N, C-alpha and C positions, 0 to 999 in steps of 0.2 A: 394808689400808685398807678402810673401809666407806663406803657412801653411804646416806643416810637421808633420809626426808622425812615431814612431818606437816602436816595442815591446821590453820590457826588460825581460831578462831571470832571473827570481827571484830565480832560483836554484843556481845561482852563487853568491859567497860571495861579489864580488865587486858590483853587482847589489843591494844586500841588503844594503850595505854601502851607496850607492847613494840614495836609497829610504829613508833611515833613516835620511839623512842629507840634507835638502834643500840648505844649504850653499855649500856642495860638488856638488850637482846636478847643482846649479847655475853656479859654476865654469866650470863644464863639458859642459854645454850648451854654455857658453861664448867661450870656446875653439873650438866650432863648426864653428867659424867665424874667418877669418884672422885679424891681429891687426888693419888694416886700414878700416875694414868693418863698416858700419853704424850700431850703436847699439840703438840709440835713436834720434828722431828728429820729426819735425812737421808731417812728413809723416808716422810715426809709430815707434814702439820700439820692442825690443825682449821681448816676453812673453812666458812663458811655464807653463805646467800643467801636473800632473800625473793623469791618469784615472785608477782606480782599478775596476775590475769586482766584482760584488756582490758575485760571487762564489769564488773569490780569486785566480782564475787560470790564470789570465792574467793582465799585467800592461803595459800601453802604455804611452809614453812620447809624448806630443803634444807641438809644438813650432810654434809661429807666429813671423816673422822677416822681416825686410826690405830687407835682402839679403838671398840668398839660402845657407842653412847650409850643412856641411859635418860631418856626425855622425860616421865616421869610427872609431874614438878612443873610442866612447861609445859602439859601437858594439863589439870591441875587448875586452873591460873590462866587459861589462854587457849585451851583446846580444848573438847572435849565429854567431860566426866569419865565419863559413862555409856557412852561408846564410846571407851575409851582405846586407840586404835589408831595405830600408825605403822609405816612400812615401813623395814626395814634390809636391805641386800644387801651381799654380799661384792663389793668393787670391784676386787679384784686380777685376776680373770679378764679383765675388760675392759681394764684398764691394761696387763697383760702381753701382750694380743692386739694392741696398737697396733703398726703397722708403717708404714714409709715408703711413701707413695703412696696410702694409704687416704684416703677422703673421708667426711666426717661433717657432719651438721648440728650447730650448737653454740649455746649460750647463755652469756653472760658478763655479770655486773654488775660494773663496775669503777669506779675513781676515776681517770679520765684527768687527769693533772696534769703540770705542768712546774715547774722551779725557776727563779725569776726572781732575778737578782742585782741588789741595790740598793746604791747608794753612800750610806752614812750621813752623809757630809759631814765638814766640818772638825772638829767637836767630837769625832768618833771617829777622827780621823786617817785619814779617807777609807777606813774599813773597808768592805769589800764583803761583804755578807751574802746568804745565799740564802733566799728565801721561796717556799714551795710554793703554787702557785695552780692551781686546777682549770680545765680547758678547759670552756667553757660552750656552744660551738656544736657542732652535729652534725658538721660538716666537720672541725673540729679533733679532735674525739673519735675519728672514724674514722681520721684520720691517726695519732693516738696508737696506735690498735690495730694499724695496719699496721706501724708502727715496732717494736712489741713482738712481732709475730708471728714474725719471723725468729729472734730469740733464744730463742723458746719452741717452735720446731720445727714451725711450720705456716705456711701461706700462705692468704690469703682467696681463694676461688674467684671468677672473673668471673661476672657475672649472665647473660651471654649471649656467643655467639661473636663478636658485633659489638663487644664490649668496652665496655659502657656503665658500667663500674665494678664494684666488688666486690659480690657477692651478700650483703651484710651491711647491716642497717638498725639505726639507733639507735632502738629501739622505745619506750624510755622514758627520760626525763631528769628527774632530781630534784635539788633543792637542799635539804639538810636541815641543821637547826641543833639541837644538843642540848648539855646540860650535861655537862662532863667535867673533872675535876681543878680545880674551882673556877672554871672559865671556860666560854666558849661555843666549841663546835667547829662549823665550817661544812664540810659535805661535799657535793661535787658528784659525782653518780654518773650513769652511763649504762648502760643495758641494751643489749647487742648480740645480735642474732639473725641467724644467717647460716650459711654453709657454708665448710668449710675442707678443705685437703689437708695431710696430714702430710708434712713435709719432713725431719724428724730425729726418729726414733722415741724415742730416749732423752730428748731435750730436751722432747718433748711429754708423755712419761710423767711427767717431773719437773714439768711445768706442771700436769698433772691432780692431782698430789699436793701441790704447794706453792703453786699459785695464781699470779696475774699482778698486778703493780702494787702500789699502796699501799693502806692502810686495810683490810687483810685482817681485822683484829679487828672491824671495823665493817661486815661484810657484803659486802665487795668481794673480787674476785679469783678466785672459784670459777667455773671453766669446766666445763660439762658437755656431753657429746656424745650424739648419737642417730643411728641410721641415717637416711640421706636418703630421704625418701619419694618 
């Protein structure tokens, strides 16, 4: 697995178009790999995420992938062509270093959602169908993350010994609409920044390789870690 990042030049029109449409950015990320490249498998899948600075003066594209990407076309459209630079690192040393009990700072952009069952009524013989709806409040989004943490091999750390809740903040919440498949897609996303403890090394390694939750093709699910300062 590889982890990569590159800055986007938000002063350029093409960059603004990519940032505004997860579908377009998904296509651009896909084109960073040749047709025969591994995109998804037991060893990992392509995941990506946009990171926006709080000041709004920088935007970074992060990608985790089974194979090394080539971002030349994204640089030409949405970067700084005279400074065609991006960073690529081998991700395996960090992933294989994961062990139970380790504590990390983390960032995750996810699509916290639930399935709502709806009765279609008499005309459809009372058929019950499931509709996926995004959680829109920070409390529900945090609850969603806590529920998903156990199956993904980690636990959120408490913010203090007094137990004032998890040291995790919903730092950014966005509702995006974009065209896809002849219709409109509405995506509710939340960025989580916090600290965690590894409770199951294999499950957490799988989480780093495969992501968390829905809408992974549209920039959700990529969890990254860093040492706690």
